[in-house]
KENUFI-141831 format. One line per field, with one value per residue (C-alpha): residue number from 1; x, y, z. Coordinates in steps of 0.2 Angstrom, whole numbers, plus 5000, padded with zeros to 4 digits. Layout:
<rs>
k <- (NUM; ...)
east <- (X; ...)
north <- (Y; ...)
up <- (Z; ...)
</rs>
This chain:
<rs>
k <- (1; 2; 3; 4; 5; 6; 7; 8; 9; 10; 11; 12; 13; 14; 15; 16; 17; 18; 19; 20; 21; 22; 23; 24; 25; 26; 27; 28; 29; 30; 31; 32; 33; 34; 35; 36; 37; 38; 39; 40; 41; 42; 43; 44; 45; 46; 47; 48; 49; 50; 51; 52; 53; 54; 55; 56; 57; 58; 59; 60; 61; 62; 63; 64; 65; 66; 67; 68; 69; 70; 71; 72; 73; 74; 75; 76; 77; 78; 79; 80; 81; 82; 83; 84; 85; 86; 87; 88; 89; 90; 91; 92; 93; 94; 95; 96; 97; 98; 99; 100; 101; 102; 103; 104; 105; 106; 107; 108; 109; 110; 111; 112; 113; 114; 115; 116; 117; 118; 119; 120; 121; 122; 123; 124; 125; 126; 127; 128; 129; 130; 131; 132; 133; 134; 135; 136; 137; 138; 139; 140; 141; 142; 143; 144; 145; 146; 147; 148; 149; 150; 151; 152; 153; 154; 155; 156; 157; 158; 159; 160; 161; 162; 163; 164; 165; 166; 167; 168; 169; 170; 171; 172; 173; 174; 175; 176; 177; 178; 179; 180; 181; 182; 183; 184; 185; 186; 187; 188; 189; 190; 191; 192; 193; 194; 195; 196; 197; 198; 199; 200; 201; 202; 203; 204; 205; 206; 207; 208; 209; 210; 211; 212; 213; 214; 215; 216; 217; 218; 219; 220; 221; 222; 223; 224; 225; 226; 227; 228; 229; 230; 231; 232; 233; 234; 235; 236; 237; 238; 239; 240; 241; 242; 243; 244; 245; 246; 247; 248; 249; 250; 251; 252; 253; 254; 255; 256; 257; 258; 259; 260; 261; 262; 263; 264; 265; 266; 267; 268; 269; 270; 271; 272; 273; 274; 275; 276; 277; 278; 279; 280; 281; 282; 283; 284; 285; 286; 287; 288; 289; 290; 291; 292; 293; 294; 295; 296; 297; 298; 299; 300; 301; 302; 303; 304; 305; 306; 307; 308; 309; 310; 311; 312; 313; 314; 315; 316; 317; 318; 319; 320; 321; 322; 323; 324; 325; 326; 327; 328; 329; 330; 331; 332; 333; 334; 335; 336; 337; 338; 339; 340; 341; 342; 343; 344; 345; 346; 347; 348; 349; 350; 351; 352; 353; 354; 355; 356; 357; 358; 359; 360; 361; 362; 363; 364; 365; 366; 367; 368; 369; 370; 371; 372; 373; 374; 375; 376; 377; 378; 379; 380; 381; 382; 383; 384; 385; 386; 387; 388; 389; 390; 391; 392; 393; 394; 395; 396; 397; 398; 399; 400; 401; 402; 403; 404; 405; 406; 407; 408; 409; 410; 411; 412; 413; 414; 415; 416; 417; 418; 419; 420; 421; 422; 423; 424; 425; 426; 427; 428; 429; 430; 431; 432; 433; 434; 435; 436; 437; 438; 439; 440; 441; 442; 443; 444; 445; 446; 447; 448; 449; 450; 451; 452; 453; 454; 455; 456; 457; 458; 459; 460; 461; 462; 463; 464; 465; 466)
east <- (4834; 4818; 4823; 4828; 4811; 4802; 4813; 4807; 4789; 4791; 4798; 4785; 4772; 4779; 4782; 4764; 4758; 4768; 4761; 4743; 4746; 4754; 4739; 4727; 4739; 4726; 4713; 4726; 4732; 4714; 4709; 4725; 4722; 4704; 4710; 4723; 4711; 4697; 4709; 4707; 4689; 4694; 4707; 4695; 4683; 4697; 4703; 4687; 4674; 4656; 4652; 4662; 4660; 4642; 4624; 4617; 4606; 4596; 4581; 4591; 4605; 4609; 4614; 4624; 4637; 4624; 4617; 4633; 4636; 4620; 4624; 4641; 4637; 4623; 4633; 4646; 4633; 4625; 4642; 4646; 4630; 4633; 4650; 4641; 4633; 4651; 4657; 4642; 4630; 4645; 4638; 4653; 4648; 4652; 4669; 4678; 4670; 4670; 4686; 4682; 4665; 4675; 4686; 4671; 4663; 4678; 4681; 4662; 4662; 4678; 4673; 4655; 4663; 4674; 4658; 4649; 4665; 4666; 4648; 4651; 4657; 4666; 4677; 4685; 4668; 4669; 4677; 4664; 4652; 4663; 4663; 4645; 4632; 4613; 4603; 4590; 4602; 4603; 4619; 4627; 4623; 4628; 4646; 4649; 4642; 4653; 4669; 4663; 4659; 4676; 4685; 4675; 4678; 4696; 4699; 4689; 4699; 4716; 4712; 4705; 4720; 4732; 4722; 4723; 4742; 4744; 4751; 4738; 4745; 4728; 4717; 4702; 4703; 4704; 4688; 4679; 4684; 4678; 4661; 4660; 4664; 4652; 4638; 4641; 4643; 4624; 4616; 4630; 4627; 4608; 4604; 4620; 4625; 4609; 4597; 4606; 4609; 4591; 4585; 4594; 4581; 4566; 4566; 4565; 4546; 4548; 4551; 4537; 4542; 4556; 4547; 4540; 4546; 4546; 4563; 4574; 4567; 4570; 4588; 4591; 4583; 4591; 4608; 4608; 4603; 4619; 4630; 4625; 4626; 4644; 4650; 4643; 4653; 4669; 4667; 4664; 4679; 4690; 4684; 4688; 4705; 4710; 4704; 4715; 4730; 4727; 4727; 4743; 4752; 4745; 4753; 4769; 4770; 4766; 4779; 4792; 4787; 4785; 4778; 4766; 4748; 4736; 4726; 4707; 4697; 4694; 4675; 4664; 4648; 4640; 4645; 4637; 4622; 4619; 4622; 4610; 4596; 4599; 4598; 4582; 4574; 4578; 4572; 4555; 4555; 4559; 4545; 4533; 4539; 4540; 4522; 4516; 4528; 4520; 4502; 4499; 4501; 4491; 4476; 4478; 4478; 4491; 4495; 4514; 4517; 4507; 4518; 4534; 4527; 4521; 4538; 4546; 4535; 4532; 4545; 4561; 4570; 4556; 4567; 4577; 4562; 4553; 4569; 4583; 4573; 4558; 4563; 4581; 4583; 4567; 4559; 4575; 4584; 4570; 4566; 4584; 4586; 4570; 4574; 4585; 4599; 4599; 4605; 4622; 4635; 4634; 4615; 4618; 4631; 4620; 4606; 4619; 4624; 4605; 4603; 4618; 4610; 4593; 4599; 4608; 4591; 4583; 4595; 4591; 4572; 4575; 4587; 4581; 4562; 4557; 4568; 4559; 4542; 4541; 4544; 4533; 4521; 4531; 4547; 4554; 4553; 4569; 4579; 4592; 4605; 4622; 4637; 4651; 4663; 4651; 4651; 4670; 4673; 4662; 4671; 4688; 4682; 4674; 4690; 4701; 4691; 4691; 4710; 4713; 4703; 4714; 4729; 4722; 4719; 4737; 4746; 4733; 4725; 4708; 4703; 4706; 4721; 4717; 4725; 4738; 4744; 4745; 4755; 4766; 4770; 4774; 4786; 4795; 4796; 4805; 4816; 4830; 4831; 4831; 4845; 4856; 4853; 4855; 4854; 4837; 4830; 4818; 4812; 4808; 4799; 4788; 4784; 4780; 4769; 4760; 4757; 4750; 4738; 4733; 4730; 4720; 4709; 4707; 4701; 4689; 4681; 4680; 4671; 4659; 4655; 4651)
north <- (4700; 4707; 4704; 4686; 4683; 4691; 4680; 4665; 4670; 4673; 4656; 4648; 4657; 4650; 4633; 4632; 4639; 4626; 4612; 4618; 4618; 4600; 4595; 4601; 4596; 4586; 4599; 4613; 4602; 4599; 4617; 4623; 4611; 4616; 4634; 4630; 4619; 4632; 4647; 4646; 4653; 4667; 4672; 4670; 4682; 4695; 4694; 4691; 4700; 4693; 4687; 4671; 4667; 4670; 4667; 4684; 4693; 4709; 4700; 4691; 4703; 4696; 4678; 4665; 4677; 4689; 4674; 4670; 4689; 4691; 4674; 4678; 4696; 4689; 4676; 4689; 4700; 4685; 4680; 4698; 4699; 4683; 4689; 4703; 4691; 4689; 4707; 4717; 4705; 4696; 4678; 4668; 4653; 4663; 4669; 4654; 4658; 4677; 4680; 4666; 4675; 4691; 4682; 4674; 4691; 4699; 4685; 4683; 4702; 4701; 4686; 4693; 4708; 4697; 4689; 4705; 4712; 4699; 4702; 4721; 4725; 4742; 4740; 4757; 4765; 4758; 4774; 4785; 4779; 4788; 4804; 4805; 4802; 4803; 4800; 4791; 4778; 4762; 4758; 4774; 4770; 4752; 4756; 4768; 4756; 4742; 4751; 4757; 4739; 4733; 4746; 4741; 4722; 4725; 4736; 4723; 4708; 4717; 4723; 4706; 4697; 4709; 4706; 4687; 4687; 4698; 4713; 4725; 4738; 4742; 4726; 4735; 4749; 4736; 4727; 4744; 4747; 4730; 4733; 4750; 4744; 4729; 4740; 4750; 4734; 4729; 4744; 4744; 4725; 4726; 4743; 4747; 4730; 4719; 4734; 4743; 4727; 4722; 4739; 4737; 4724; 4730; 4748; 4741; 4743; 4735; 4718; 4708; 4700; 4712; 4728; 4730; 4731; 4712; 4708; 4717; 4706; 4690; 4695; 4698; 4682; 4671; 4679; 4675; 4657; 4656; 4665; 4652; 4638; 4642; 4645; 4628; 4619; 4629; 4624; 4606; 4605; 4614; 4602; 4586; 4594; 4597; 4580; 4572; 4582; 4577; 4559; 4561; 4570; 4557; 4543; 4552; 4555; 4537; 4531; 4543; 4538; 4556; 4560; 4573; 4574; 4569; 4584; 4585; 4582; 4598; 4601; 4614; 4605; 4620; 4632; 4621; 4618; 4637; 4640; 4626; 4635; 4651; 4642; 4633; 4650; 4659; 4644; 4645; 4664; 4661; 4648; 4661; 4676; 4665; 4660; 4678; 4682; 4669; 4669; 4687; 4689; 4673; 4679; 4696; 4689; 4700; 4693; 4699; 4691; 4675; 4673; 4674; 4662; 4650; 4649; 4647; 4632; 4624; 4630; 4621; 4626; 4621; 4608; 4622; 4629; 4613; 4602; 4613; 4627; 4619; 4601; 4603; 4621; 4623; 4606; 4596; 4609; 4610; 4592; 4587; 4600; 4595; 4576; 4566; 4566; 4585; 4585; 4579; 4589; 4577; 4581; 4600; 4599; 4590; 4603; 4617; 4610; 4609; 4627; 4632; 4624; 4631; 4649; 4647; 4641; 4656; 4668; 4659; 4662; 4680; 4684; 4674; 4671; 4690; 4692; 4679; 4688; 4700; 4718; 4724; 4715; 4708; 4707; 4689; 4680; 4678; 4661; 4656; 4643; 4646; 4641; 4629; 4644; 4653; 4637; 4635; 4653; 4650; 4634; 4644; 4658; 4647; 4636; 4651; 4658; 4642; 4641; 4658; 4654; 4639; 4649; 4663; 4651; 4644; 4661; 4670; 4665; 4664; 4649; 4647; 4637; 4621; 4615; 4605; 4621; 4629; 4615; 4615; 4633; 4630; 4616; 4628; 4641; 4629; 4621; 4634; 4631; 4612; 4613; 4625; 4615; 4596; 4592; 4600; 4591; 4580; 4594; 4605; 4591; 4587; 4606; 4606; 4591; 4600; 4615; 4605; 4597; 4614; 4620; 4605; 4607; 4625; 4622; 4608; 4619; 4634; 4623; 4616; 4634; 4639)
up <- (4839; 4833; 4815; 4818; 4826; 4811; 4799; 4809; 4808; 4789; 4787; 4797; 4787; 4770; 4777; 4783; 4766; 4756; 4768; 4765; 4746; 4747; 4758; 4744; 4730; 4720; 4721; 4716; 4702; 4695; 4697; 4688; 4674; 4672; 4670; 4657; 4647; 4647; 4644; 4625; 4624; 4636; 4624; 4609; 4618; 4621; 4603; 4593; 4604; 4608; 4591; 4590; 4608; 4613; 4606; 4612; 4600; 4600; 4607; 4621; 4624; 4642; 4642; 4652; 4659; 4666; 4675; 4683; 4686; 4697; 4705; 4711; 4716; 4726; 4734; 4739; 4747; 4756; 4763; 4769; 4778; 4787; 4793; 4802; 4813; 4821; 4819; 4824; 4834; 4843; 4839; 4843; 4833; 4817; 4823; 4814; 4797; 4797; 4788; 4775; 4772; 4768; 4756; 4748; 4747; 4738; 4726; 4722; 4718; 4708; 4697; 4695; 4688; 4677; 4670; 4667; 4660; 4647; 4642; 4639; 4622; 4626; 4641; 4638; 4643; 4661; 4668; 4660; 4674; 4686; 4676; 4671; 4685; 4686; 4701; 4692; 4685; 4694; 4685; 4691; 4709; 4707; 4701; 4716; 4729; 4722; 4725; 4742; 4746; 4740; 4751; 4767; 4764; 4761; 4777; 4787; 4781; 4783; 4801; 4806; 4799; 4809; 4824; 4822; 4819; 4835; 4825; 4830; 4842; 4849; 4849; 4857; 4844; 4830; 4836; 4837; 4819; 4814; 4822; 4814; 4797; 4800; 4804; 4788; 4778; 4781; 4772; 4759; 4755; 4756; 4747; 4738; 4731; 4730; 4729; 4715; 4705; 4707; 4702; 4685; 4681; 4691; 4683; 4666; 4662; 4645; 4652; 4661; 4677; 4679; 4682; 4700; 4718; 4721; 4712; 4725; 4739; 4728; 4726; 4744; 4750; 4737; 4740; 4759; 4754; 4742; 4755; 4769; 4757; 4751; 4769; 4774; 4760; 4765; 4784; 4780; 4768; 4780; 4794; 4784; 4779; 4797; 4803; 4789; 4795; 4813; 4809; 4798; 4813; 4825; 4815; 4813; 4832; 4836; 4823; 4830; 4848; 4854; 4871; 4864; 4868; 4854; 4849; 4851; 4835; 4825; 4823; 4814; 4819; 4829; 4815; 4801; 4811; 4814; 4795; 4791; 4802; 4792; 4776; 4781; 4786; 4770; 4760; 4768; 4765; 4747; 4745; 4751; 4740; 4725; 4728; 4727; 4713; 4701; 4708; 4707; 4688; 4686; 4695; 4687; 4670; 4663; 4645; 4645; 4662; 4658; 4642; 4653; 4666; 4652; 4644; 4661; 4666; 4650; 4638; 4632; 4649; 4660; 4668; 4676; 4684; 4690; 4692; 4698; 4706; 4714; 4716; 4721; 4727; 4737; 4741; 4742; 4753; 4765; 4765; 4769; 4783; 4791; 4791; 4803; 4789; 4790; 4808; 4803; 4794; 4779; 4777; 4779; 4766; 4754; 4757; 4754; 4737; 4733; 4738; 4727; 4712; 4716; 4718; 4701; 4694; 4702; 4693; 4677; 4679; 4683; 4668; 4653; 4653; 4653; 4637; 4627; 4623; 4608; 4613; 4598; 4586; 4571; 4581; 4582; 4599; 4608; 4610; 4623; 4618; 4626; 4616; 4622; 4623; 4636; 4647; 4645; 4650; 4665; 4670; 4668; 4680; 4693; 4694; 4695; 4709; 4719; 4716; 4722; 4738; 4741; 4739; 4750; 4764; 4762; 4764; 4776; 4792; 4785; 4795; 4814; 4819; 4827; 4843; 4834; 4826; 4843; 4850; 4834; 4837; 4855; 4850; 4838; 4851; 4863; 4850; 4852; 4871; 4869; 4857; 4868; 4884; 4881; 4899; 4900; 4885; 4894; 4905; 4890; 4881; 4897; 4898; 4879; 4881; 4895; 4885; 4870; 4883; 4889; 4871; 4867; 4882; 4879; 4861; 4866; 4879; 4867; 4854; 4867; 4873; 4855)
</rs>
């Protein structure tokens, strides 16, 4: 009996997964096509090394892939920190996005690692960082914190999924474990992941605008911006997907003349609004910190820092600073969220996209400009000109990351089930009794309809409370 029930649950899981994949069929097809089309430069890099694929030089050894590395690792830590608002601080409005935040954190770190892995010439020396350790090496600390970070995220995601599926033998103990690991996740993400990553830059005294205590703060603030922004996009896309599914099921029910209650509309408006407030707050903080970051060297008149600032603001890539960072990432994000348009989910989504672009521009201004000035008199100045292969590898990795997220949501309960899914499970649970007792078919359908109405009412009240 138990084995039969487990078999039915497995079949339902795979049928739900297949339905989810079909629902996102176009997106899955486009993402898979992008991965295949851009796979050649990935293979070229694996076979031919850095030379044929990149434009990195001795003057500018860190290029486009390092930018994406710090971008996605920062996004990972930002999403993980936002998940603790539910796990640690019990803010129920974030309950529906916490598992998605953990998946984003794991995928962000994984693909950030892919980017930096492709930028490293000697992969065989990776494990030497575990054998040799020095307490003054930021890289030694970073590698160890990264693995500890992965373990904490994986344990939290597994425990939460089992709790969601009702497979946890001790739910209260599972919630305590989630809270305990969530508390540990805060310092690991802030100090271990973001702090150690920023210190690789800020402890380099030969590069102006890197050296100093300001950079770790910039990393933390912009990472929370990126984490909030990507979760807004995910919540919005999930809401639209669920609404289309509800309309499709409603049409099928009307066409089949079923006496089943129409489910309440699925909404993530309170969640998106809360994430929008986080995004706006940290956008203003980033404005303040960036003002000090650039004004202090200007007032001090340090020649090395002035050279970097001059190249950033007037050089060939100045459009990234003024256009993408200042205009789109800071002013655009804040202006949209403060306007009437920013009160709607569409407006908050637009602001989130602006913030994602702006944070990527922040990573550019952090990584590239300090490498341009001459290190010594007589040395050539650096240049930054990413190749087509570098861009195609980035497109391949990003497409693969999004595809894996879609597949993860298809096979795992990453997002909360709406009331239609609850009603559907109740229908499946009653199907056997209906088929075995023909005389009581109408009675069972009536009770199922009542259960569906109750599920819809419960979901609506929960959304209103949150």
